[in-house]
Every structure is written in structure tokens, then in C-alpha cells.
C-alpha positions in Angstrom: 5.3 -1.4 -10.0 6.1 -5.0 -10.5 9.4 -6.6 -9.8 11.8 -7.0 -12.7 11.1 -10.3 -14.6 7.7 -10.7 -12.8 4.7 -9.9 -15.0 2.3 -7.2 -13.7 -1.3 -8.2 -13.0 -2.5 -4.8 -14.0 -2.8 -5.2 -17.7 -5.3 -4.2 -20.4 -6.6 -7.7 -20.9 -7.1 -8.1 -17.1 -8.9 -4.7 -17.0 -11.2 -5.8 -19.8 -12.1 -9.0 -18.0 -12.6 -7.1 -14.8 -14.9 -4.7 -16.6 -17.0 -7.6 -17.8 -17.3 -8.9 -14.2 -18.3 -5.5 -12.9 -20.9 -5.1 -15.7 -22.9 -8.3 -14.7 -25.1 -6.8 -12.0 -25.9 -3.9 -14.3 -26.8 -6.2 -17.2 -29.0 -8.3 -14.9 -30.7 -5.2 -13.8 -31.4 -4.3 -17.5 -32.8 -7.8 -18.1 -35.2 -7.7 -15.1 -36.4 -4.2 -15.9 -37.2 -5.2 -19.5 -34.7 -2.9 -21.1 -33.8 -5.3 -23.9 -32.4 -2.7 -26.2 -29.7 -1.5 -23.7 -29.0 -5.1 -22.6 -28.3 -6.1 -26.2 -26.0 -3.2 -26.8 -24.0 -3.7 -23.6 -23.9 -7.4 -24.1 -22.4 -7.0 -27.5 -19.8 -4.6 -26.1 -19.0 -7.3 -23.5 -18.6 -9.8 -26.4 -16.2 -7.5 -28.2 -14.1 -7.0 -25.0 -14.0 -10.8 -24.6 -12.4 -11.0 -28.1 -10.1 -8.1 -27.4 -8.8 -9.3 -24.0 -7.7 -12.7 -25.5 -6.2 -11.1 -28.6 -4.3 -8.4 -26.8 -3.0 -10.9 -24.1 -1.6 -13.2 -26.8 -0.3 -10.6 -29.2 1.6 -8.6 -26.6 2.4 -11.5 -24.3 0.4 -10.1 -21.4 -1.0 -13.5 -20.3 -1.2 -14.0 -16.5 -2.7 -16.7 -14.2 -5.0 -14.0 -12.8 -6.0 -13.0 -16.3 -6.9 -16.6 -17.2 -9.1 -16.9 -14.0 -10.7 -13.5 -14.6 -11.5 -14.4 -18.2 -13.0 -17.8 -17.2 -15.2 -16.2 -14.6 -16.3 -13.5 -17.0 -17.0 -16.1 -19.7 -19.2 -18.1 -17.3 -21.0 -14.9 -16.3 -21.6 -14.1 -20.0 -23.3 -17.5 -20.5 -25.5 -16.9 -17.5 -26.4 -13.4 -18.8 -27.2 -14.8 -22.2 -29.5 -17.3 -20.6 -31.3 -14.6 -18.6 -31.3 -12.3 -21.6 -33.1 -14.8 -23.8 
């Protein structure tokens, strides 16, 4: 539990960003094993989670410094994955 008045770092937006970070090795595996169909599906899921994490964080005031860093890392990873996927 977090202290009163201190935001928790375990939030839905942070979990979504963390999921995207965890999915990178698997998505790279799909690229290098020529499974484009599955790569496309999971990449689109990651894009949707990117939209959702920002939306949820702002609407429900769940923004955290950790969440901002996780999201930035996940976004950078998505650009790298898009490059390899193409």
C-alpha cells in the first residue's frame, strides 16, 4: 500500500506500459521468424494500449513520474519495433 497522499506506482496505466516493454522481445522474435500476421496483430494491440495508458492516466489522475518514464521507453521501443517490422 502507498502512504496517504503519495500516489501509488502500481496503476493500470503503468501496468499497460510495462506490458508493452515486456512484449518487445516476443515481437522481435515474431519479426525474425517471419510471422508477420501475428506481429501485426500484437503490434496493433500495443498501439491500443499506448492510447489507453495515456487516456486512463489523465482521466483518472493516475499520472506518475515512473509512468512517464515507462511510457517514453515503451514508445521508443515501439518505434524500433515498427522499423524492424517494416
